[in-house]
KEKOL-809466 format. One line per 4 residues: their letters; for each residue x, z, y of C-alpha. Coordinates in Angstrom, 2 decimals, padded with zeros to 5 digits. Example, Ala and Ser with C-alpha at 12.3 -4.5 7.8 and 13.67 -1.06 7.14 Angstrom:
<nodes>
AS) 012.30:007.80:-004.50 | 013.67:007.14:-001.06
</nodes>
This chain:
<nodes>
MRKI) -028.18:017.33:-000.07 | -025.52:015.84:002.23 | -024.94:012.21:001.44 | -021.75:010.34:001.05
LIFG) -021.66:006.47:001.40 | -018.83:004.47:-000.09 | -018.31:000.88:000.61 | -016.52:-000.85:-002.01
SGRS) -015.74:-000.24:-005.72 | -012.33:-001.93:-006.18 | -009.40:-001.00:-007.98 | -008.70:002.21:-006.08
APSL) -012.28:003.45:-006.09 | -012.74:005.08:-009.62 | -010.41:008.12:-008.75 | -012.33:008.62:-005.56
IQYL) -015.68:008.42:-007.07 | -014.76:010.72:-010.03 | -013.38:013.35:-007.75 | -016.43:013.38:-005.38
AKES) -018.75:013.46:-008.32 | -016.88:016.44:-009.79 | -017.17:018.13:-006.49 | -020.79:017.17:-005.77
VANQ) -022.24:019.79:-007.87 | -020.76:022.79:-006.09 | -021.09:021.17:-002.68 | -024.57:019.52:-003.18
WQIT) -023.57:015.88:-002.48 | -025.30:012.78:-003.08 | -022.98:009.83:-003.55 | -024.01:006.26:-002.95
IADK) -021.72:003.52:-003.86 | -022.55:000.12:-002.00 | -020.96:-003.09:-003.31 | -022.08:-006.81:-003.32
DIRA) -021.23:-006.62:-007.17 | -023.54:-003.66:-008.11 | -022.53:-004.14:-011.81 | -018.98:-003.17:-010.89
AQKF) -020.17:-000.11:-008.92 | -022.46:000.87:-011.94 | -019.60:000.66:-014.23 | -017.64:003.32:-012.22
IAGL) -020.59:005.84:-011.87 | -021.77:005.68:-015.58 | -022.15:009.37:-016.68 | -021.12:010.84:-013.35
NNCK) -023.24:013.44:-011.41 | -025.10:012.74:-008.32 | -024.16:009.10:-008.10 | -026.13:005.83:-007.55
AVSA) -025.13:002.31:-006.85 | -026.73:-000.06:-004.46 | -026.26:-003.92:-003.88 | -025.00:-004.60:-000.13
DIHD) -023.25:-007.39:001.46 | -021.22:-005.79:004.18 | -022.00:-008.93:006.45 | -025.70:-007.89:006.38
DSTR) -026.02:-005.98:009.53 | -029.54:-004.53:008.67 | -028.67:-003.39:005.08 | -025.41:-001.90:006.41
DTLV) -027.14:-000.15:009.22 | -029.81:001.35:007.02 | -027.33:002.73:004.52 | -024.88:004.29:007.33
AEAD) -028.07:005.77:009.20 | -028.82:007.75:006.08 | -025.17:009.03:005.40 | -023.38:012.13:006.55
LVLS) -019.98:010.67:005.94 | -018.95:006.81:005.19 | -015.77:006.02:003.27 | -014.74:002.39:003.39
MLPM) -012.70:001.05:000.31 | -013.07:-002.52:001.51 | -010.35:-004.83:002.60 | -009.08:-003.74:006.19
RFHT) -010.74:-006.82:007.76 | -014.12:-005.30:006.99 | -013.47:-001.79:008.47 | -014.58:-002.66:011.92
LVLS) -017.99:-003.87:010.64 | -018.35:-000.51:008.94 | -017.22:001.16:012.22 | -019.86:-000.62:014.10
SCLK) -022.56:000.93:012.17 | -020.85:004.34:012.15 | -020.76:004.10:016.04 | -024.33:003.14:016.27
HKVN) -025.52:006.03:014.18 | -022.77:008.72:014.86 | -021.37:008.96:011.51 | -017.73:009.88:010.57
LVTP) -015.64:007.24:008.79 | -012.58:007.52:006.50 | -010.40:004.50:005.41 | -007.08:004.26:003.45
SYES) -006.09:001.13:005.37 | -003.67:000.62:008.24 | -005.01:001.29:011.54 | -005.90:-002.22:012.94
DGMR) -006.09:-003.61:016.36 | -009.73:-003.77:016.07 | -009.92:-000.03:015.26 | -007.75:000.81:018.25
EKEE) -009.85:-001.39:020.73 | -012.74:000.97:019.76 | -010.94:004.20:020.39 | -012.71:005.00:023.51
EIRK) -016.18:004.12:022.04 | -015.28:006.36:018.98 | -014.49:009.28:021.48 | -017.61:008.76:023.48
AGIF) -019.63:008.79:020.26 | -018.13:012.10:019.33 | -017.20:011.09:015.85 | -014.08:011.52:013.59
VLNE) -012.53:008.18:012.31 | -009.60:008.78:009.97 | -007.50:005.82:008.98 | -004.38:005.49:006.71
MGLD) -005.67:008.26:004.25 | -004.49:006.62:001.05 | -001.08:006.38:-000.61 | 000.92:004.22:001.67
PGID) -000.27:004.46:004.32 | -001.43:008.04:003.80 | 000.60:010.30:001.51 | 003.70:008.87:002.94
HMSA) 002.44:010.15:006.36 | 001.52:013.59:005.09 | 004.46:014.36:003.03 | 006.91:013.03:005.77
MRVI) 005.16:014.98:008.60 | 005.34:018.36:006.45 | 009.11:017.84:006.35 | 009.34:016.86:009.96
DNLR) 007.32:019.85:011.33 | 009.21:022.30:009.00 | 012.62:020.99:010.32 | 011.33:021.25:014.02
DEGH) 010.14:024.71:013.43 | 013.53:025.68:012.10 | 015.08:024.55:015.33 | 016.68:021.24:013.82
RITV) 017.18:018.00:015.48 | 016.19:015.00:013.36 | 018.19:011.88:013.71 | 017.54:009.69:010.76
FESF) 014.34:009.04:008.98 | 013.76:006.52:006.15 | 010.72:006.36:004.03 | 009.98:004.09:000.86
TGGL) 007.08:003.72:-001.42 | 006.61:001.57:-004.45 | 003.83:000.74:-007.06 | 005.63:-000.17:-010.27
MAPG) 005.37:000.07:-014.07 | 006.32:003.31:-015.81 | 009.50:003.14:-017.98 | 008.79:001.49:-021.05
YDDN) 005.95:-000.52:-019.71 | 008.05:-002.58:-017.45 | 008.36:-005.20:-020.24 | 009.05:-008.42:-018.24
PWQF) 011.95:-009.77:-016.53 | 010.64:-008.85:-013.14 | 009.64:-005.23:-014.31 | 006.56:-005.44:-012.29
KFTW) 002.78:-006.03:-012.85 | -000.25:-005.76:-010.56 | -001.80:-002.43:-010.21 | -003.63:-003.19:-006.81
NPRN) -004.98:-006.27:-004.97 | -002.57:-009.20:-006.19 | -003.19:-010.98:-002.73 | -001.59:-008.25:-000.91
VVLA) 001.60:-008.66:-003.25 | 001.81:-012.26:-002.57 | 001.40:-012.08:001.25 | 003.60:-009.07:001.67
GRDG) 005.61:-009.28:004.72 | 003.59:-012.21:006.28 | 001.16:-010.13:008.39 | 003.27:-009.03:011.40
AVRF) 006.73:-008.10:012.79 | 009.18:-006.34:010.59 | 010.69:-003.90:013.16 | 012.78:-000.87:013.04
RHNG) 015.45:001.29:014.83 | 019.11:001.76:013.36 | 021.65:003.78:014.93 | 019.90:003.67:018.29
RYKY) 019.45:-000.23:018.16 | 016.19:-002.03:017.69 | 016.28:-004.44:014.73 | 014.02:-007.15:013.43
IPYT) 013.72:-009.13:010.19 | 011.99:-012.36:010.02 | 009.92:-013.02:007.00 | 012.33:-015.85:005.85
KLFR) 015.02:-013.04:005.53 | 012.89:-010.05:004.48 | 013.59:-010.16:000.80 | 017.45:-010.68:001.08
RTER) 017.97:-007.57:003.22 | 017.45:-004.61:000.77 | 018.88:-001.13:000.30 | 019.69:000.42:-003.02
IEIE) 018.32:003.84:-003.79 | 018.71:006.17:-006.77 | 016.07:008.53:-007.91 | 017.15:011.20:-010.47
GYGA) 015.55:010.48:-013.87 | 014.15:007.14:-012.85 | 017.22:004.93:-012.00 | 017.80:002.46:-009.41
FEGY) 015.50:000.64:-007.12 | 015.71:-001.52:-004.04 | 013.94:-001.33:-000.88 | 012.87:-003.84:001.62
ANRD) 011.51:-003.37:005.09 | 007.91:-002.64:005.41 | 005.85:-003.80:008.60 | 006.35:-002.10:011.92
SLKY) 008.33:001.10:011.71 | 008.52:001.59:015.45 | 004.79:002.29:015.95 | 005.38:005.52:014.25
LEKY) 008.15:006.72:016.57 | 005.45:008.31:018.88 | 002.88:009.21:016.22 | 005.69:011.26:014.15
GLQN) 007.04:012.72:017.45 | 010.40:010.87:016.66 | 010.88:009.05:020.00 | 014.45:010.36:020.12
VETI) 015.48:009.43:016.52 | 018.46:007.29:016.20 | 017.06:005.46:012.88 | 013.61:004.89:011.59
YRGT) 012.88:002.73:008.63 | 009.94:002.27:006.46 | 010.08:000.17:003.30 | 008.75:-000.85:-000.14
LRRP) 010.35:-000.14:-003.49 | 010.86:-002.65:-006.30 | 013.30:-002.58:-009.29 | 016.75:-004.24:-008.79
GFCR) 016.63:-007.90:-008.93 | 012.86:-008.43:-007.92 | 013.52:-009.22:-004.31 | 016.21:-011.82:-004.86
AWDL) 013.88:-013.74:-007.36 | 010.75:-013.35:-004.98 | 012.72:-014.77:-002.20 | 012.89:-018.00:-004.14
FVQL) 009.10:-018.23:-003.77 | 009.38:-017.43:000.06 | 012.14:-020.19:000.59 | 010.22:-022.58:-001.53
GVTD) 007.07:-022.12:000.48 | 004.56:-021.18:-002.04 | 003.58:-017.93:-000.36 | 002.05:-019.81:002.48
DSFI) -001.65:-019.41:003.02 | -002.20:-021.52:005.87 | -002.92:-024.81:004.36 | -004.82:-026.40:001.33
VEDS) -002.92:-028.20:-001.58 | -004.53:-031.50:-002.11 | -006.44:-031.98:-005.48 | -005.29:-028.43:-006.42
EHMT) -007.94:-028.34:-008.90 | -006.43:-030.92:-011.30 | -002.82:-030.26:-010.55 | -000.57:-028.45:-013.15
FREF) 001.74:-025.58:-012.55 | 004.61:-027.76:-012.77 | 003.36:-030.37:-010.42 | 002.63:-027.52:-008.04
INSF) 006.37:-026.33:-007.88 | 007.38:-030.15:-007.83 | 005.29:-030.85:-004.75 | 007.61:-028.51:-002.79
LPYN) 010.78:-030.06:-004.05 | 012.61:-033.25:-002.74 | 011.83:-036.46:-004.53 | 014.02:-037.24:-007.45
PHDS) 012.83:-039.34:-010.17 | 015.79:-038.71:-012.54 | 016.12:-034.94:-012.42 | 013.72:-032.51:-014.10
VELK) 011.67:-030.00:-011.96 | 014.04:-027.16:-013.14 | 017.27:-028.93:-012.14 | 015.73:-030.01:-008.64
LMYY) 014.74:-026.27:-008.09 | 018.13:-024.92:-009.07 | 019.94:-027.42:-006.79 | 017.44:-026.99:-003.89
LRID) 017.53:-023.17:-003.85 | 021.03:-023.12:-004.90 | 020.34:-021.06:-008.27 | 023.45:-020.35:-010.43
QDSG) 022.73:-021.11:-014.16 | 023.93:-017.74:-015.15 | 022.16:-015.71:-012.56 | 019.08:-014.73:-014.52
LMEK) 016.85:-016.06:-011.79 | 015.67:-018.91:-013.95 | 014.62:-016.44:-016.75 | 012.53:-014.69:-014.24
LQSL) 010.80:-017.89:-013.15 | 010.36:-019.34:-016.61 | 008.61:-015.90:-017.71 | 005.85:-016.87:-015.39
GIFT) 005.13:-020.13:-016.94 | 005.50:-022.07:-013.60 | 007.03:-025.03:-015.31 | 004.31:-025.51:-017.81
DEVI) 001.62:-028.29:-017.85 | -001.25:-025.76:-017.64 | -003.83:-027.00:-015.02 | -004.43:-024.79:-011.97
GLKR) -008.23:-025.20:-011.91 | -008.72:-023.87:-008.32 | -010.58:-025.99:-005.84 | -009.13:-026.39:-002.35
ATPA) -006.53:-023.56:-002.87 | -003.55:-022.56:-000.55 | -000.15:-022.19:-002.05 | -000.50:-018.45:-001.90
QILE) -003.70:-018.52:-003.81 | -002.22:-020.84:-006.55 | 000.75:-018.54:-006.96 | -001.36:-015.44:-007.17
HILK) -003.40:-017.39:-010.02 | -000.02:-018.05:-011.89 | 001.20:-014.56:-011.53 | -002.05:-013.03:-012.76
KSWT) -001.40:-014.64:-016.12 | 001.88:-012.80:-016.58 | 001.48:-009.62:-014.28 | -002.00:-008.31:-015.30
IGPD) -001.74:-004.89:-016.44 | -002.52:-004.51:-020.10 | -005.37:-001.85:-021.20 | -002.53:000.74:-022.65
DKDM) -000.11:000.09:-019.92 | 000.98:002.92:-017.60 | 001.96:002.25:-013.87 | 004.29:004.51:-011.64
IVMW) 004.16:005.36:-007.99 | 007.51:006.22:-006.46 | 008.05:007.69:-002.90 | 011.14:008.75:-001.30
HKFF) 012.10:010.04:002.06 | 015.41:010.69:003.64 | 016.25:012.74:006.50 | 019.50:013.43:008.47
FKDK) 019.32:016.43:010.93 | 021.60:018.82:012.74 | 021.04:022.49:012.98 | 021.52:024.59:016.07
DGNC) 025.26:025.04:015.58 | 025.64:021.12:014.99 | 026.14:021.07:011.37 | 024.84:017.93:009.74
FQKT) 022.62:017.72:006.57 | 020.72:015.24:004.57 | 017.27:016.06:003.17 | 015.47:014.02:000.51
SSMV) 011.95:014.48:-000.48 | 010.88:012.37:-003.51 | 007.70:011.98:-005.75 | 007.03:010.21:-008.82
TIGE) 003.75:010.21:-010.73 | 002.73:008.21:-013.80 | -001.02:006.78:-014.65 | -002.66:007.20:-017.88
DADH) -003.86:003.47:-018.70 | -005.09:000.44:-016.79 | -008.44:002.05:-015.93 | -006.71:005.40:-014.68
TAMA) -003.76:004.23:-012.76 | -001.29:006.22:-010.77 | -002.04:003.87:-008.00 | -005.84:004.45:-007.92
RTVG) -005.25:008.16:-008.13 | -002.89:008.31:-005.25 | -005.07:006.12:-003.06 | -008.45:007.58:-004.12
LPMG) -007.64:011.35:-004.31 | -006.49:011.83:-000.61 | -009.67:010.12:000.47 | -011.87:012.42:-001.63
MAAK) -010.14:015.48:-000.40 | -010.39:014.51:003.23 | -014.21:013.89:002.60 | -014.55:017.34:001.18
MILN) -012.85:019.02:004.23 | -014.82:017.03:006.76 | -018.14:017.84:005.03 | -017.21:021.65:004.64
GNID) -016.16:021.85:008.32 | -012.48:022.39:007.59 | -011.60:019.61:009.99 | -012.94:019.79:013.49
IKGL) -011.43:016.78:015.13 | -013.03:013.89:017.11 | -011.71:010.69:017.86 | -009.44:008.11:016.11
HLPI) -006.75:009.68:013.91 | -004.18:009.44:011.16 | -003.41:012.21:008.70 | -000.51:013.59:010.53
KREI) -001.87:016.99:011.63 | -000.99:020.22:009.71 | -004.77:020.97:009.06 | -005.17:017.76:007.27
YDPV) -002.04:017.33:005.44 | -001.27:020.93:004.28 | -004.56:021.37:002.19 | -004.49:017.71:000.86
LDEL) -000.58:017.85:-000.35 | -001.36:021.46:-001.79 | -004.45:020.07:-003.63 | -002.54:016.93:-004.88
QKYD) -000.16:019.18:-006.85 | -002.96:019.83:-009.29 | -003.19:016.25:-010.09 | 000.71:015.68:-010.77
IEFT) 001.33:014.49:-007.16 | 004.20:016.86:-006.07 | 007.45:016.34:-003.92 | 010.90:017.58:-004.83
EKTI) 013.19:018.34:-001.96 | 016.89:018.55:-001.91 | 019.23:019.36:001.13 | 023.01:018.80:001.13
PIED) 025.63:019.19:004.00 | 027.27:015.82:005.15 | 029.90:014.75:007.39 | 029.22:014.12:011.09
DYED) 029.92:010.58:011.05 | 026.75:009.59:009.29 | 025.30:007.67:012.13 | 027.56:004.81:011.20
QPIF) 026.26:004.44:007.69 | 024.47:001.12:007.22 | 020.85:000.99:006.03 | 021.63:-002.37:004.20
</nodes>
C-alpha cells in the first residue's frame, strides 16, 4: 500500500482525513496522522479506514525524518512557519509535499534544491490561498482562449457565519485559527495596482479602506485588502492588467469596529503586558488609555477613539465583555494574545452553528472589437455544524484531491508550484462541485469608462 503522511490535525484536518480515508479503499492507501497531541489525531480517525495516529514533535528531526522516509506523499496541515522543517525531510528523502499555506520566503529559497531533488512541492492548495487561485485561473484562461484582454481583476474571500447563525453584533465567529484573525494585516505589506498605479495601505489604515460588495441571495459584505496582490501579477500572467486587488470579506460594520482595536494597540504581538495573569479585561483596556482618574474606562475609550454615542460601536465592544472585571489569567501574554483570549469567549462557534464561505471574483475585459464587459464569479457554501465546517471542507478537500492526483500519476510536474495550471485546477474544481462548492458566473456589458471606477 502507498503511504500518505499528514502532519497536524487542526481545525481543517477532519475533512481532509475523511476524504482520504474514503478514497483509501479503492486506491490502497495507508494514512498516518502525526501530531504532538496524539489524542486529537485519534479523535479524527475513529472508525475510518486505513488510518493510524502517531505522536510526533515537528522539531524532533529524527522522528520527522523517519516518518517522511516511509511515506510516498507528505501533506502538512501545520502552521506555515513549520513547513520548511517538513520540507527539509522531504528533500532528504525525495518525497513530494503539499501544503495549504502561502508560499513562504523559506520555501522559495529552497526552489533550486527542490528542482534538483526532482520532487513536486505544491503550496497554497487550500481555500484562500487555493480555491481562489484555481477558480480565478479558470476564468482567466478561458477569457484568454476566447481572445479577450483582461484589464481589471478583483478577488475576495470570507469565512463568516451562515445567515441565522451570525447572532452577535459583529456577525462573526472563529472557524479557523483565532490568532490569524487577530493578527490579520500585520504580516507584510498590503500592495495592489489600481488603474495602472501602484497603491499601498499601511496596517493602521487597512480596516478603514473597504469596498462594499453585494452577493445575490446573501446580502452585503465589505472587503479589505489582503496581503500583497502584486506578487500574483506574474503568477496569473496578468502583468499588463490595470487593476489587481485581493481582499477579505466581512459583514458591514465589522472593519470599522475592528479598527478600534488596531488604533488602541491591542493587536500588537511584539511585547509582553506586565502582570497579565492577574489583570482584568477592564484593566487591560484601560492600560492603553490616557490617565484620567475621573472618567470611566468607557468614556475615556469613546473620547480617545472619537466614538459617537449613537454609532453602535460601543454595543459591539460591550458584547465582547472587554469592560468586565474577569481576570485574564494568562502569564506573560502579549496584547494580541490577551485580545484573542477575550474574543474566544464570545466568538467560539457553537456545536450546532453553521459557518459560511463566500468567494467573489470580478473581471473587466475587452473583446476583439473593443467592447467592454464585466464578469463575476461567485461561490457560497455552508457548513453542517461546528465539527463539519465549510472552512474545514474548503481547505481540506482540495488538499485531498491534489494528493489523489499525485499518487495516481495524474500530475506529472516537478519543482515548486501553486495550483494555477489547468491539469491541477480543472479536475479539482470539477470534483469540488460534488461537495456543494460550485461557482456561478455572470457577464454583462459595461461602459468604456470603467477604468475610472474607484475600488474604495
